[in-house]
C-alpha positions, 0 to 999 in steps of 0.5 A: 276517573276510570278506576272510580267508574269501575269501582262504582259499577262493581258496587252496583253489580254486587248489590244486584247480585246479592238481591237476586240470590236471596230467592231461587226465582227472579223477582218480577213486576206485572206488566201494565194491563191490556189497553195501556198506552204507556207507563211510568215508574215512581221511586222515592227516598232511596238514600242509604239503601242503594242495594234495595234501590238497585233491586227495584231498578231491575224489578221495574224493568221486568214489566217493560220499558217505561216512557219515563221515570221519576224519583221523588227525592232523597237520592243521596244522604249528604248534600255536602259531599258530591261522591254519592251522586256518581253512585246514584247515577251508576245504579240508575243507569238502566233507567237513564235510557228514557227520560228521568226526572228527579225531585229535590229532597231535603237530603239532596240540596242544602245550598247553591253549591249542592244544587249545582252538584245535582244539576251537573248530574240532572241538568233538566232540573231548573236553577230554581229546582222546580220545573215541568215537562209535557210528556206524551199526555201527562203534564208533569209538574215537579215542585221544590219543597226545599227552596233555599230562599224560603225557610219554611220548606215549602213552595214560596210565593214565586213558585206558587205563582209559577204553578198556577200558570202551569196548571192554567195552561192545561185548559189549552191542551186536549187529552191531557192530565196533570201529575204533580210531584213534590218531596214533602207531602201535603198530607203526611200520614206517619212520622211527619204527620204533624209537619205538612207543607206550611201552605198545604191548604193553598196547594190543595185548593189549587189542585182541586181548582185545576182538577189534578188527579194525582200527587206523589210525595216522599219524605216519610219512609213508608207507604200511604195513600190518602184521598181528598176531594177526589185527589189521590195523594200517594206517598212513595217514601222508601225505595231504600231508605230506612223504614219507619216501623211505626207505620206498621203494615205500611212500612215496606220497601216499594216503588210505583208503576203508573199505567196510562189508559184512554180514560184512566190511570192505574197505580200499582205499588210493588214491594221487593218480592214483586207483589202488588201491595196496593192498586187504585184506578183514577179516572181522568 
C-alpha cells in the first residue's frame, strides 16, 4: 500500500511539474475582490485529464484559501474499477484541507458497489447520492442526476420532494442564499443540447419559486452560461475531460471561482493560463 501511495504521489508531482514548465511564469488566478467575505471553487468533469486537473488545483490555490470546493462530477472514467479513486484523491489532496463536496457524475457511479466506492472516499455523500450542507451563508444543495433506481437519469420523485423541503427551509434562515449543483444540466447548450434532464421544467420552476440565484452543472465538455428567469445556469464541463470542439470558443479547460460579498456573488471563470474568460455578478 505504501508503494502504491508513493507511485500516486509521483504521478501527481510529475503532472504538476509538466504544466508548470510549459511557461516561464507561474500561472495564477486573481484573488477575490475587495469586500469578499469568503470564496469557493467549482471544478467539473476532470476524468481522463488528471494533468489538467492537477494544474487547476494549483492555480485555484494561488488566489487564496477557499472556504470549500465542489466537483460537479465525472471525477473518474470507469466506475467499475476502484483504482482511479486513489489517484483523484491524491491530486485533490491540496484542496482536502477544507471541505470538499463532490457531485455524482455518470462516469462515477453505475451500481450500488461503485456508489460505495465513491462514499468510501467521500463519506459526506449520502447513501442516496444527494445531500445538502449549510456552509457559512450558502445553503448548498448537491443533487444526484444518476439515481440508480430511476432510469431516466434525473432526480426522481423522492429526491424532488426532498429538494422542495430543503428549499423551503431557506425562509427560516436569515442572510442565506442557495446554490444548487447537479451533474447533468437542465439547459444543455452544446453536445447534449437535446438531452436535458427529463424533469428540467419542474426543477426550473422550483428554482424560480424559491429564488435560487445560481445552478452549476457539468456533463458537457465545454463552458456555457445561460440565464433564465433571473437564474444563472453555469456549465463548468471541463477541468480536464476531452474538450468538445463543436462548442467553438467555449471549448476550453476551466474552473470557476465564486466570491461571496455582502449583497452579491461574483463568478469568474479561469482558464489554464489564469485568464478570466467570463465574469458575472449575481445579486442575492
